[in-house]
N, C-alpha and C positions, 0 to 999 in steps of 0.2 A: 761156607757160610753164606746165607742170603744177603743180597744187597740191601742196604738201609735206604729207605725212601728219602729223597731230598726234602729238606724243610721248605715249607711254602715261602718263596721270596717275593710273592705278589706279582710275579711276571716282569716283563720289561717295562722300564719307566718311560722310555722314549723311542719306541719302535718306529722305523721307517722303512719304506719300500723303495728300492732302487729301480727306476725305469718301468714301474708297473709289473715287474717280474716277481711273482709270488715266491720264487725260490731264492730271491736276493734280498729278503728281509734282514735288516740289521737290528739287533736288539740292544746293544750297549748295556748300561747298568740296569740292575733290577730295581724295583720299587723299594725293596728293603735297603739296598745301597743308598738310594736317594733319601729315604727317611733317616737312615743313620747319619748321613752327612749333614742333614738339616739339624738333627738333634745335637751333634757334637758342636756345631757352630753355636747354637743356643747355650749349650753347657759352658763352653769356653768364654763366650761373650758376656755371660751373666755371673761369672765367678766373682767372689768377693776379693778385691785386691789383697794380696798377701796370703790368701788361703786357697791357692790354685788347686784344682783337682789333680791328683797324680794321674799321669797320662793313661796308665792301664785302667784306672777306675773310670776316667772319662770315657774311654772307648767301650768298656763293659756297659756302662750306663747308656750310651748312645745306641748300642745294639739291642739292649733290653727294651729301650723305648721304641726302636724300629720294630721289634717283634710284636710289642703291644699294639702298635699302630696297624700292622699287617692283620692281627687277629680282629681288631675293631673294624677294619675295612672289610674283612670277610663277613663278619656278623652283620654289618650294615647291608652289604650286597646280598646276603641271603634274605634279609628282611625285605629289601626292595623287590626281589624276585618273587616273593610270596604274595605280593599286593596285586 
């Protein structure tokens, strides 16, 4: 069976290079991870007291928002490249 392509995660959020060695670049979390972390913080911080999101629903929503942000970012970058 052919390998499924990986979903676009936006690339590394905070890449850095060690000692100027191009082969020693550290990537850390992806931009999608960063967006999902920010989204879940907002979801949980803005929940109405007494009506907390079920954890699995909050996680699903955070990743859905992260995916939408990645898609919007890609559209914006494509538009900027065509100018």
